[in-house]
Each structure stands twice: as C-alpha cells, then as structure tokens.
DRENDO-1510 file (C-alpha; in Angstrom, 1 decimal, always signed):
<recs>
REC; n; res; u; v; w
REC; 1; MET; +24.7; +7.8; -16.8 .
REC; 2; THR; +22.7; +6.4; -13.9 .
REC; 3; ILE; +23.9; +9.1; -11.5 .
REC; 4; THR; +23.0; +11.9; -14.0 .
REC; 5; LYS; +19.4; +10.4; -14.3 .
REC; 6; GLU; +19.1; +10.2; -10.5 .
REC; 7; LYS; +20.3; +13.7; -9.8 .
REC; 8; THR; +18.0; +15.1; -12.5 .
REC; 9; LEU; +14.9; +13.4; -10.9 .
REC; 10; ALA; +16.0; +14.3; -7.4 .
REC; 11; ALA; +16.4; +18.0; -8.4 .
REC; 12; LYS; +13.0; +17.9; -9.9 .
REC; 13; VAL; +11.1; +16.6; -6.9 .
REC; 14; ARG; +13.0; +17.5; -3.7 .
REC; 15; LYS; +11.9; +21.1; -3.7 .
REC; 16; ASP; +8.3; +19.8; -3.7 .
REC; 17; PHE; +8.6; +18.2; -0.3 .
REC; 18; PRO; +9.3; +20.8; +2.4 .
REC; 19; ILE; +9.4; +18.3; +5.2 .
REC; 20; LEU; +12.5; +16.8; +3.8 .
REC; 21; ASN; +14.4; +20.1; +4.1 .
REC; 22; GLN; +15.0; +20.0; +7.8 .
REC; 23; GLU; +17.4; +18.7; +10.4 .
REC; 24; VAL; +16.7; +16.0; +12.9 .
REC; 25; ASN; +19.0; +15.8; +15.9 .
REC; 26; GLY; +21.3; +18.3; +14.2 .
REC; 27; LYS; +21.6; +16.3; +11.0 .
REC; 28; PRO; +19.9; +16.6; +7.6 .
REC; 29; LEU; +16.8; +14.4; +7.6 .
REC; 30; ILE; +17.0; +11.2; +5.6 .
REC; 31; TYR; +13.5; +9.7; +5.4 .
REC; 32; PHE; +13.6; +6.0; +4.6 .
REC; 33; ASP; +10.2; +5.1; +5.9 .
REC; 34; SER; +7.9; +5.6; +3.0 .
REC; 35; ALA; +6.5; +2.1; +3.1 .
REC; 36; ALA; +4.8; +3.2; +6.4 .
REC; 37; THR; +3.7; +6.5; +5.0 .
REC; 38; SER; +5.0; +8.8; +2.2 .
REC; 39; GLN; +5.7; +12.4; +2.5 .
REC; 40; LYS; +3.3; +15.0; +0.8 .
REC; 41; PRO; +4.2; +17.4; -1.9 .
REC; 42; ILE; +3.3; +21.1; -1.7 .
REC; 43; ALA; +0.6; +20.6; -4.4 .
REC; 44; VAL; -1.2; +18.1; -2.2 .
REC; 45; LEU; -0.8; +20.3; +1.0 .
REC; 46; ASN; -2.1; +23.3; -0.9 .
REC; 47; THR; -5.1; +21.4; -2.3 .
REC; 48; LEU; -6.1; +20.3; +1.2 .
REC; 49; ARG; -5.7; +23.8; +2.6 .
REC; 50; ASP; -7.6; +25.4; -0.3 .
REC; 51; TYR; -10.6; +23.1; +0.4 .
REC; 52; TYR; -10.9; +24.1; +4.0 .
REC; 53; GLU; -10.1; +27.8; +3.3 .
REC; 54; GLN; -12.2; +28.3; +0.2 .
REC; 55; TYR; -15.0; +25.8; -0.3 .
REC; 56; ASN; -15.4; +23.7; +2.8 .
REC; 57; ALA; -18.9; +22.3; +2.5 .
REC; 58; ASN; -20.7; +18.9; +2.5 .
REC; 59; VAL; -20.9; +17.1; -0.8 .
REC; 60; HIS; -24.0; +15.8; -2.8 .
REC; 61; ARG; -26.5; +17.5; -0.4 .
REC; 62; GLY; -26.5; +21.2; -1.3 .
REC; 63; ALA; -27.4; +23.5; -4.2 .
REC; 64; HIS; -25.3; +26.4; -2.9 .
REC; 65; THR; -22.0; +27.3; -4.6 .
REC; 66; LEU; -19.6; +25.9; -1.9 .
REC; 67; SER; -21.4; +22.5; -1.9 .
REC; 68; VAL; -21.4; +22.3; -5.7 .
REC; 69; LYS; -17.6; +23.1; -5.8 .
REC; 70; ALA; -16.9; +20.5; -3.1 .
REC; 71; THR; -18.9; +17.9; -4.9 .
REC; 72; GLU; -17.1; +18.6; -8.1 .
REC; 73; GLY; -13.7; +18.3; -6.4 .
REC; 74; TYR; -14.7; +15.1; -4.6 .
REC; 75; GLU; -16.2; +13.4; -7.6 .
REC; 76; GLY; -13.4; +14.7; -9.8 .
REC; 77; ALA; -10.9; +12.9; -7.5 .
REC; 78; ARG; -12.8; +9.7; -8.1 .
REC; 79; ASN; -12.4; +10.2; -11.8 .
REC; 80; LYS; -8.7; +10.7; -11.4 .
REC; 81; VAL; -8.3; +7.5; -9.3 .
REC; 82; ALA; -10.3; +5.5; -11.8 .
REC; 83; SER; -8.1; +6.7; -14.6 .
REC; 84; PHE; -4.9; +6.1; -12.5 .
REC; 85; VAL; -5.6; +2.4; -12.1 .
REC; 86; ASN; -7.5; +2.1; -15.5 .
REC; 87; ALA; -10.9; +1.1; -14.0 .
REC; 88; ALA; -13.6; +0.5; -16.6 .
REC; 89; SER; -16.0; +2.9; -14.8 .
REC; 90; ARG; -15.8; +5.6; -12.1 .
REC; 91; GLN; -18.5; +3.7; -10.3 .
REC; 92; GLU; -15.9; +1.0; -9.6 .
REC; 93; ILE; -14.0; +3.3; -7.2 .
REC; 94; VAL; -15.2; +3.5; -3.6 .
REC; 95; PHE; -13.5; +5.9; -1.3 .
REC; 96; THR; -12.6; +4.4; +2.1 .
REC; 97; ARG; -10.6; +5.6; +5.1 .
REC; 98; ASN; -7.7; +3.3; +4.1 .
REC; 99; ALA; -6.9; -0.1; +2.6 .
REC; 100; THR; -7.8; -1.8; +5.9 .
REC; 101; GLU; -11.4; -0.5; +5.7 .
REC; 102; ALA; -11.6; -1.5; +2.0 .
REC; 103; ILE; -10.6; -5.1; +2.8 .
REC; 104; ASN; -13.1; -5.2; +5.7 .
REC; 105; LEU; -15.8; -3.8; +3.3 .
REC; 106; VAL; -15.2; -6.8; +1.0 .
REC; 107; ALA; -15.0; -9.2; +3.9 .
REC; 108; TYR; -18.2; -8.2; +5.5 .
REC; 109; SER; -20.3; -7.3; +2.4 .
REC; 110; TRP; -19.2; -10.1; +0.1 .
REC; 111; GLY; -17.5; -12.7; +2.3 .
REC; 112; LEU; -20.1; -12.8; +5.1 .
REC; 113; ASN; -22.9; -13.1; +2.6 .
REC; 114; THR; -21.2; -15.5; +0.2 .
REC; 115; LEU; -19.0; -18.0; +2.0 .
REC; 116; GLN; -20.4; -21.3; +3.3 .
REC; 117; PRO; -19.0; -23.9; +5.7 .
REC; 118; GLY; -16.1; -25.7; +3.9 .
REC; 119; ASP; -15.4; -23.0; +1.4 .
REC; 120; GLU; -11.8; -22.1; +1.2 .
REC; 121; ILE; -9.9; -18.8; +1.4 .
REC; 122; ILE; -6.3; -18.7; +0.2 .
REC; 123; LEU; -4.0; -16.1; +1.7 .
REC; 124; SER; -0.2; -16.0; +1.9 .
REC; 125; VAL; +2.1; -16.0; +5.0 .
REC; 126; MET; +3.5; -12.6; +4.0 .
REC; 127; GLU; +0.2; -10.8; +4.3 .
REC; 128; HIS; -0.2; -7.6; +6.3 .
REC; 129; HIS; -2.4; -8.2; +9.4 .
REC; 130; SER; -5.1; -6.2; +7.6 .
REC; 131; ASN; -5.4; -9.0; +5.0 .
REC; 132; ILE; -5.4; -11.7; +7.6 .
REC; 133; VAL; -7.5; -10.7; +10.6 .
REC; 134; PRO; -10.7; -9.8; +8.6 .
REC; 135; TRP; -10.7; -13.1; +6.9 .
REC; 136; GLN; -10.1; -14.9; +10.2 .
REC; 137; LEU; -13.2; -13.2; +11.6 .
REC; 138; ILE; -15.3; -14.1; +8.5 .
REC; 139; ALA; -14.1; -17.7; +8.6 .
REC; 140; GLN; -15.2; -17.9; +12.2 .
REC; 141; LYS; -18.6; -16.6; +11.3 .
REC; 142; THR; -19.2; -18.7; +8.1 .
REC; 143; GLY; -17.3; -21.9; +8.7 .
REC; 144; ALA; -14.9; -21.2; +5.8 .
REC; 145; VAL; -11.4; -22.5; +5.9 .
REC; 146; ILE; -8.2; -20.4; +5.5 .
REC; 147; LYS; -5.2; -21.9; +3.7 .
REC; 148; TYR; -1.8; -20.1; +3.4 .
REC; 149; VAL; +0.7; -20.1; +0.7 .
REC; 150; GLY; +4.2; -20.3; +2.1 .
REC; 151; LEU; +7.6; -18.9; +0.9 .
REC; 152; SER; +9.7; -20.0; -2.0 .
REC; 153; GLU; +13.4; -20.8; -1.6 .
REC; 154; THR; +14.1; -17.1; -2.4 .
REC; 155; GLU; +11.6; -15.9; +0.2 .
REC; 156; GLY; +9.0; -14.9; -2.3 .
REC; 157; PHE; +5.5; -16.2; -3.1 .
REC; 158; ASP; +5.5; -20.0; -3.6 .
REC; 159; LEU; +3.5; -20.2; -6.8 .
REC; 160; GLU; +3.9; -23.9; -7.1 .
REC; 161; GLN; +2.4; -24.5; -3.7 .
REC; 162; PHE; -0.4; -22.1; -4.6 .
REC; 163; LYS; -1.2; -24.3; -7.6 .
REC; 164; GLN; -1.4; -27.3; -5.3 .
REC; 165; LEU; -3.5; -25.5; -2.7 .
REC; 166; ILE; -6.2; -24.1; -5.0 .
REC; 167; SER; -9.2; -26.3; -5.8 .
REC; 168; ASP; -12.9; -26.1; -6.6 .
REC; 169; LYS; -13.5; -25.4; -2.9 .
REC; 170; THR; -11.5; -22.1; -3.2 .
REC; 171; LYS; -13.9; -19.2; -3.3 .
REC; 172; LEU; -11.4; -16.3; -2.6 .
REC; 173; VAL; -7.7; -15.6; -3.1 .
REC; 174; SER; -6.5; -12.5; -1.3 .
REC; 175; VAL; -2.9; -11.6; -1.6 .
REC; 176; VAL; -0.5; -8.7; -1.5 .
REC; 177; HIS; +1.0; -7.4; -4.7 .
REC; 178; VAL; +4.2; -6.2; -3.1 .
REC; 179; SER; +5.3; -7.4; +0.3 .
REC; 180; ASN; +5.9; -4.6; +2.8 .
REC; 181; THR; +8.5; -6.8; +4.5 .
REC; 182; LEU; +10.1; -9.0; +1.8 .
REC; 183; GLY; +9.9; -6.4; -1.0 .
REC; 184; CYS; +8.9; -9.2; -3.5 .
REC; 185; ILE; +6.7; -8.3; -6.4 .
REC; 186; ASN; +4.2; -11.2; -6.5 .
REC; 187; PRO; +3.0; -12.6; -9.9 .
REC; 188; VAL; -0.5; -11.4; -9.4 .
REC; 189; GLU; -1.5; -11.7; -13.1 .
REC; 190; GLU; -0.7; -15.4; -13.0 .
REC; 191; ILE; -2.3; -15.9; -9.6 .
REC; 192; ILE; -5.5; -14.2; -10.8 .
REC; 193; ALA; -5.7; -16.2; -14.0 .
REC; 194; ILE; -5.2; -19.5; -12.0 .
REC; 195; ALA; -7.8; -18.5; -9.4 .
REC; 196; HIS; -10.4; -17.5; -12.1 .
REC; 197; ARG; -10.0; -20.9; -13.7 .
REC; 198; TYR; -11.3; -22.4; -10.5 .
REC; 199; GLY; -14.1; -19.9; -10.2 .
REC; 200; ALA; -12.5; -18.0; -7.3 .
REC; 201; LYS; -12.6; -14.3; -6.7 .
REC; 202; VAL; -9.3; -12.4; -6.2 .
REC; 203; LEU; -8.6; -9.4; -4.0 .
REC; 204; ILE; -5.2; -7.6; -4.4 .
REC; 205; ASP; -3.6; -5.6; -1.6 .
REC; 206; ALA; -1.8; -2.9; -3.7 .
REC; 207; CYS; -0.7; -0.6; -0.9 .
REC; 208; GLN; +2.9; -1.0; -1.8 .
REC; 209; SER; +2.5; -1.2; -5.6 .
REC; 210; VAL; +0.0; +1.6; -6.5 .
REC; 211; PRO; +2.4; +4.3; -5.3 .
REC; 212; HIS; +5.5; +2.8; -7.1 .
REC; 213; MET; +4.6; +1.3; -10.4 .
REC; 214; PRO; +1.9; +1.5; -13.2 .
REC; 215; ILE; -1.3; -0.4; -12.2 .
REC; 216; ASP; -3.9; -1.5; -14.7 .
REC; 217; VAL; -6.8; -3.3; -13.0 .
REC; 218; GLN; -8.4; -4.3; -16.3 .
REC; 219; ALA; -5.2; -6.0; -17.6 .
REC; 220; MET; -4.6; -7.5; -14.2 .
REC; 221; ASP; -8.3; -8.7; -14.1 .
REC; 222; CYS; -8.5; -8.6; -10.3 .
REC; 223; ASP; -12.0; -8.6; -8.8 .
REC; 224; TRP; -11.0; -6.1; -6.1 .
REC; 225; LEU; -8.0; -4.0; -5.4 .
REC; 226; VAL; -7.3; -1.8; -2.4 .
REC; 227; ALA; -4.8; +1.0; -1.7 .
REC; 228; SER; -4.1; +3.7; +0.9 .
REC; 229; GLY; -3.7; +7.3; -0.1 .
REC; 230; HIS; -1.2; +8.2; +2.6 .
REC; 231; LYS; +1.4; +5.8; +1.0 .
REC; 232; MET; +1.0; +7.6; -2.4 .
REC; 233; CYS; +1.6; +11.2; -1.4 .
REC; 234; ALA; -1.9; +11.9; -0.2 .
REC; 235; PRO; -3.1; +12.7; +3.3 .
REC; 236; THR; -4.0; +10.1; +5.9 .
REC; 237; GLY; -7.6; +9.0; +6.3 .
REC; 238; ILE; -8.3; +8.3; +2.6 .
REC; 239; GLY; -8.0; +5.2; +0.6 .
REC; 240; PHE; -10.0; +3.4; -2.1 .
REC; 241; LEU; -11.5; +0.1; -3.1 .
REC; 242; TYR; -11.6; -0.9; -6.8 .
REC; 243; GLY; -14.2; -3.5; -7.6 .
REC; 244; LYS; -15.6; -4.9; -10.8 .
REC; 245; LEU; -18.9; -3.2; -11.4 .
REC; 246; GLU; -21.1; -6.3; -11.4 .
REC; 247; LEU; -19.5; -7.5; -8.2 .
REC; 248; LEU; -20.1; -4.2; -6.4 .
REC; 249; GLU; -23.7; -4.2; -7.6 .
REC; 250; SER; -24.3; -7.6; -6.1 .
REC; 251; MET; -22.8; -6.7; -2.7 .
REC; 252; PRO; -25.0; -5.3; +0.0 .
REC; 253; PRO; -24.0; -2.1; +1.9 .
REC; 254; PHE; -21.4; -2.4; +4.6 .
REC; 255; PHE; -22.3; +0.7; +6.6 .
REC; 256; GLY; -25.7; +2.2; +7.0 .
REC; 257; GLY; -26.6; +5.8; +7.3 .
REC; 258; GLY; -26.8; +9.0; +5.2 .
REC; 259; GLU; -25.7; +9.2; +1.6 .
REC; 260; MET; -25.8; +5.4; +1.0 .
REC; 261; ILE; -29.6; +5.5; +0.8 .
REC; 262; SER; -32.1; +6.2; -1.9 .
REC; 263; GLU; -35.3; +6.3; +0.2 .
REC; 264; VAL; -35.7; +5.7; +3.9 .
REC; 265; TYR; -39.0; +4.6; +5.5 .
REC; 266; LEU; -39.7; +3.6; +9.1 .
REC; 267; ASP; -39.8; -0.1; +8.2 .
REC; 268; HIS; -37.3; -0.4; +5.3 .
REC; 269; SER; -34.8; +1.5; +3.1 .
REC; 270; THR; -33.6; +1.4; -0.4 .
REC; 271; TYR; -30.0; +2.0; -1.4 .
REC; 272; ASN; -28.2; +4.5; -3.5 .
REC; 273; GLU; -26.4; +3.6; -6.8 .
REC; 274; LEU; -22.7; +2.8; -6.9 .
REC; 275; PRO; -20.4; +3.9; -5.6 .
REC; 276; HIS; -22.4; +5.9; -3.0 .
REC; 277; LYS; -24.0; +2.6; -1.7 .
REC; 278; PHE; -20.7; +2.0; +0.1 .
REC; 279; GLU; -19.9; +5.6; +1.3 .
REC; 280; ALA; -22.2; +6.1; +4.3 .
REC; 281; GLY; -22.0; +9.4; +6.1 .
REC; 282; THR; -19.9; +12.5; +5.4 .
REC; 283; PRO; -16.7; +11.3; +3.7 .
REC; 284; ALA; -13.2; +12.6; +4.0 .
REC; 285; ILE; -13.9; +15.3; +1.4 .
REC; 286; GLY; -10.7; +17.4; +1.6 .
REC; 287; GLU; -8.6; +14.3; +1.9 .
REC; 288; ALA; -10.2; +12.7; -1.2 .
REC; 289; ILE; -9.7; +15.9; -3.2 .
REC; 290; ALA; -6.1; +16.0; -2.0 .
REC; 291; LEU; -5.8; +12.3; -3.1 .
REC; 292; GLY; -6.8; +13.5; -6.6 .
REC; 293; ALA; -4.0; +16.1; -6.4 .
REC; 294; ALA; -1.6; +13.3; -5.4 .
REC; 295; VAL; -2.7; +11.3; -8.4 .
REC; 296; ASP; -2.1; +14.4; -10.6 .
REC; 297; TYR; +1.4; +14.8; -9.2 .
REC; 298; LEU; +2.3; +11.1; -9.7 .
REC; 299; THR; +0.8; +11.1; -13.1 .
REC; 300; GLU; +2.8; +14.1; -14.2 .
REC; 301; LEU; +6.0; +12.5; -13.0 .
REC; 302; GLY; +5.1; +9.3; -14.7 .
REC; 303; MET; +4.7; +6.0; -12.9 .
REC; 304; ASP; +6.9; +4.2; -15.3 .
REC; 305; LYS; +9.7; +6.7; -14.6 .
REC; 306; ILE; +9.1; +6.5; -10.9 .
REC; 307; HIS; +9.4; +2.7; -11.1 .
REC; 308; ALA; +12.6; +2.8; -13.2 .
REC; 309; TYR; +14.2; +5.3; -10.9 .
REC; 310; GLU; +13.4; +3.2; -7.8 .
REC; 311; GLU; +15.0; +0.3; -9.5 .
REC; 312; GLU; +18.2; +2.3; -9.7 .
REC; 313; LEU; +17.9; +3.2; -6.0 .
REC; 314; ILE; +17.3; -0.4; -4.9 .
REC; 315; ALA; +20.2; -1.7; -7.0 .
REC; 316; HIS; +22.5; +0.8; -5.3 .
REC; 317; LEU; +21.1; +0.1; -1.8 .
REC; 318; PHE; +21.6; -3.7; -2.2 .
REC; 319; GLU; +25.1; -3.2; -3.5 .
REC; 320; LYS; +26.0; -1.2; -0.4 .
REC; 321; LEU; +24.1; -3.5; +2.1 .
REC; 322; HIS; +26.1; -6.5; +0.8 .
REC; 323; GLU; +29.3; -4.8; +2.0 .
REC; 324; ILE; +28.2; -5.2; +5.6 .
REC; 325; PRO; +29.2; -8.5; +7.3 .
REC; 326; ASP; +26.5; -10.5; +9.0 .
REC; 327; LEU; +23.7; -8.4; +7.5 .
REC; 328; LYS; +20.8; -10.4; +6.0 .
REC; 329; VAL; +18.2; -8.9; +3.8 .
REC; 330; HIS; +15.0; -10.9; +3.7 .
REC; 331; GLY; +13.2; -11.5; +0.4 .
REC; 332; PRO; +14.3; -12.1; -3.2 .
REC; 333; GLN; +17.5; -10.4; -4.3 .
REC; 334; PRO; +17.1; -7.8; -7.1 .
REC; 335; THR; +19.0; -8.1; -10.4 .
REC; 336; ALA; +22.1; -6.0; -10.9 .
REC; 337; ASP; +20.0; -3.3; -12.4 .
REC; 338; GLY; +17.4; -3.4; -9.5 .
REC; 339; LYS; +14.6; -5.3; -11.2 .
REC; 340; GLY; +12.6; -8.0; -9.4 .
REC; 341; ARG; +11.8; -6.3; -6.1 .
REC; 342; ALA; +10.5; -3.1; -4.6 .
REC; 343; ALA; +12.5; -0.3; -3.2 .
REC; 344; LEU; +12.7; -1.5; +0.4 .
REC; 345; ALA; +15.0; -3.7; +2.4 .
REC; 346; SER; +14.1; -5.5; +5.7 .
REC; 347; PHE; +17.2; -6.7; +7.3 .
REC; 348; THR; +18.9; -8.1; +10.5 .
REC; 349; VAL; +22.5; -7.7; +11.5 .
REC; 350; GLY; +23.9; -10.5; +13.7 .
REC; 351; GLU; +22.4; -10.4; +17.2 .
REC; 352; PHE; +21.7; -6.6; +17.1 .
REC; 353; HIS; +18.2; -5.7; +17.9 .
REC; 354; PRO; +16.5; -3.8; +15.1 .
REC; 355; ASN; +15.0; -1.3; +17.5 .
REC; 356; ASP; +18.5; -0.4; +18.7 .
REC; 357; LEU; +19.7; +0.1; +15.2 .
REC; 358; SER; +16.7; +2.3; +14.4 .
REC; 359; THR; +17.2; +4.4; +17.6 .
REC; 360; LEU; +20.9; +5.1; +17.0 .
REC; 361; LEU; +20.3; +5.9; +13.3 .
REC; 362; ASP; +17.6; +8.4; +14.4 .
REC; 363; HIS; +20.4; +10.2; +16.3 .
REC; 364; GLU; +22.0; +10.7; +12.9 .
REC; 365; GLY; +18.8; +12.1; +11.4 .
REC; 366; ILE; +18.0; +8.8; +9.6 .
REC; 367; ALA; +14.4; +7.5; +9.8 .
REC; 368; ILE; +14.0; +3.8; +9.3 .
REC; 369; ARG; +11.4; +1.5; +10.8 .
REC; 370; SER; +11.9; -1.5; +13.1 .
REC; 371; GLY; +9.6; -4.2; +14.3 .
REC; 372; HIS; +7.4; -6.7; +12.7 .
REC; 373; HIS; +5.8; -4.3; +10.2 .
REC; 374; CYS; +2.3; -5.8; +10.8 .
REC; 375; THR; +3.6; -9.2; +9.5 .
REC; 376; GLN; +4.0; -11.1; +12.7 .
REC; 377; PRO; +3.3; -14.6; +11.2 .
REC; 378; LEU; +5.9; -13.9; +8.5 .
REC; 379; HIS; +8.5; -12.9; +11.0 .
REC; 380; ARG; +7.9; -16.1; +13.0 .
REC; 381; ILE; +8.5; -18.1; +9.8 .
REC; 382; LEU; +11.7; -16.1; +9.2 .
REC; 383; GLY; +12.8; -16.9; +12.7 .
REC; 384; VAL; +13.3; -13.3; +13.9 .
REC; 385; PRO; +11.2; -11.2; +16.2 .
REC; 386; GLY; +11.6; -8.1; +14.0 .
REC; 387; THR; +13.6; -6.5; +11.3 .
REC; 388; ALA; +15.0; -3.1; +10.5 .
REC; 389; ARG; +13.4; -1.7; +7.3 .
REC; 390; ALA; +14.7; +1.0; +5.0 .
REC; 391; SER; +12.0; +1.9; +2.4 .
REC; 392; LEU; +12.7; +4.4; -0.4 .
REC; 393; TYR; +10.6; +6.5; -2.7 .
REC; 394; PHE; +11.3; +8.7; -5.7 .
REC; 395; TYR; +12.4; +11.7; -3.5 .
REC; 396; ASN; +15.3; +9.7; -2.1 .
REC; 397; THR; +18.8; +9.8; -3.5 .
REC; 398; ARG; +22.0; +7.7; -3.9 .
REC; 399; GLU; +23.8; +10.2; -1.6 .
REC; 400; GLU; +21.2; +9.5; +1.1 .
REC; 401; ILE; +21.8; +5.8; +0.7 .
REC; 402; ASP; +25.6; +6.3; +1.1 .
REC; 403; THR; +25.1; +8.3; +4.2 .
REC; 404; PHE; +22.7; +5.7; +5.6 .
REC; 405; ILE; +25.2; +2.9; +4.9 .
REC; 406; ALA; +28.0; +4.8; +6.6 .
REC; 407; ALA; +25.9; +5.5; +9.7 .
REC; 408; LEU; +24.7; +1.9; +9.8 .
REC; 409; LYS; +28.3; +0.7; +9.7 .
REC; 410; GLU; +29.3; +3.1; +12.5 .
REC; 411; THR; +26.2; +1.9; +14.5 .
REC; 412; ILE; +27.2; -1.7; +14.1 .
REC; 413; ASP; +30.8; -0.9; +15.1 .
REC; 414; PHE; +29.6; +0.9; +18.2 .
REC; 415; PHE; +27.4; -2.0; +19.3 .
REC; 416; GLY; +30.2; -4.4; +18.5 .
REC; 417; SER; +32.6; -2.5; +20.7 .
REC; 418; ILE; +30.2; -2.6; +23.6 .
REC; 419; MET; +29.3; -6.3; +23.2 .
REC; 420; GLY; +32.8; -7.4; +22.3 .
</recs>
C-alpha cells in the first residue's frame, strides 16, 4: 500500500523537475541535499523566465503597462505567501533576500531598539548560525544576555530546561522549528505559549518546516517567522518575514532608501506603510513572483500530502540506515511510520570522515552534504567535527533510498578494506 502511494506521488512530480533527469559521473542523479536547497519545478522556472522575457519592469513606480503587470505579479505573490502561512493580513509579509536577512531585520529593527542591559534572549544550541550570530551582535551592543537551551536525552529540544531558563527577564525566544541537523520537530506551539506567559516575543526559524508541512502562523501565535524561498522550490535570493501587524508597525525601518519612504526632505523623511517600510530599493521582483509560483505548486500538491509522503520516506530511510553497523544518526528517532522528525538524517559512521563519504558517493551520482551544516556549536556538543546529511523532499523515492544505502555500504566497505 505504501509503495503504491509513493510511486503514484513520484510519478506525479518527477516530470516537473528536469534537473533530476540527468546523469552525474555516469550514474542517474540522486539528489539528497534539499535541506541545503531544493530543486525547482518547470512551473517556477517558466514563471521566472516569463517575467524577464515579457514584463521586466520596476514595481510600484510606473504607470506603464509593464510596470503595472510586474507590480501585480509581485504583490500577488505576497498574497499567496500570506495565504500559505495563514497570515491575518498581506501587510504582515515582508519580502527579504532570505531567512538570514529576515532574522537580521528583526534583530536590528526590534532588538537593537528594544533590548536593555540585563534583558535575556533564549536560543537553543541547535540553531543555525543565522539565528545565533545576529543575536550575539545585538547582545554586544545592548548589554542583553543570551541563554541556550540544550539537548534532551533523545537529542531534541530540552523543553524542561527551557521552562527553567525562562523568566521575567526574558524578552525574546528565537528558535528553529525543524533542526537542519537533528531533524527534530520542536514543540513551537508550547514554546510560544510559555514565552508569551512571561511577556517575551518569539521568532521561529521555519526554513526547514515551511517547505515540508502545513504552517499556520495564527494558530502557532508566533510574533515573527522567517523562511527562505530556495528551500521551497523557489529561486535563490528571495525569502520572507512574517510579523504580527502591530509589531511590524512599531518597528523602525532596517534599510533606508527608495520605496520605503513616504516623503523625503533634506532634513528628515517619513516612511511608507507596511510592508514597504521594510523593502528598501528595487526588490527581487522576478524571484518574488516565482516564489508565488512555487507556493501555487506546493499548494496544489497539498502540504499535508507532502508531509505524509515524507514520513513514509523517512521511515524507510531509517529502517535501512539501521542495517549499517557503527552508523549513528543524530537526533530523535522517528516512529515506525516515520512520525516525529523531518525527512533528513545527519549521521557518522565509525571513524570515517563525512567528507570522504560524500565524495565517494558523488562518484555514484548521489548528492549528500557533509560538514557542520552551519551548526558548529551543536556539532561540538555532539562531539563530532561534522556529519554526513541525507535530506529528502517529495520528489525523492524509496528506490533512490535503496540505491543510496547500497552505495553507502560499498563506500564503507571500501574504506574498511583500506584502513583494515
């Protein structure tokens, strides 16, 4: 039954991703690196090309036909993103280059102007560098103190420690929804509810959740949420910040320049309404419109169906990984039916270096990632310099997993014969 479901979904989407229909080093490409960046369907590629071929023009600033059409496409994409995450208003969606810029926007606009000496910021040790470094910079400038939630016994978010860390001094909690290394799905609804009881604001890094599962920011009740388009079938160079309307209205501009202004005088300026107050300069117009096309594509497939399908994939992947001696997957284990974690596995095998595994697997046409995945503090806590990571998306198949496992076993045997 499961196999039938999977093949049906695979048959439905594989034709939409031309990049997957190629050989690498003489072998059919198996792309297991979607946590780093997803591949793009034809509908998204065509949308981006159509913009540049048919109505390339700047937005909001022209009365001519091309500008009007570009503006409609750009703002239409904002509507699609707002609906995709169930924002209460389209004004709550700010386009950014990526999630990193979105976090920095909140850090410098809200954090720098709000935090005082002694105020506390709570992060977790599993955060991506983009959700650590900006807050370190803000803490240095404001005198705020950063505290970190550690790992539970299952290498997930330690909710009990979080309950002990938070206090009336806590002004911000900024945590990842799904870890890009551990694959754990953090209990963000409970984290947010606890933080709000103490009067703290909450930012959610949803880069690894928005592409893979239904997201409802109103039900979640987060104050901010960030995501990157390139991880959800859209081009690079476009992402978004969701923020509660009253919060965004209270925050000063991050960048200054064109578009974010209302009136400019030699001695002062007034600022545009939301969301344009935070979108200085010419934006990534084509990329934003293509993000809208990616949202259309994902919506048509159904985020609930994507999530359920990936649970089938991760269940099969873990079943096969457990067959390999001395292989350790970091993060919580999924249930037998794949629930409880995202469709990625970061692992080590004995003393083999992850880079060596990745390099030899590439010779077999298999693309996985190796290194610290921009989570160096986490890897130090795990006691390893790096891990190999296989990350899946809805265009992957059980057959690809089987081929990957066979190649991984051969690679391990090869290294073993050399080292033995």
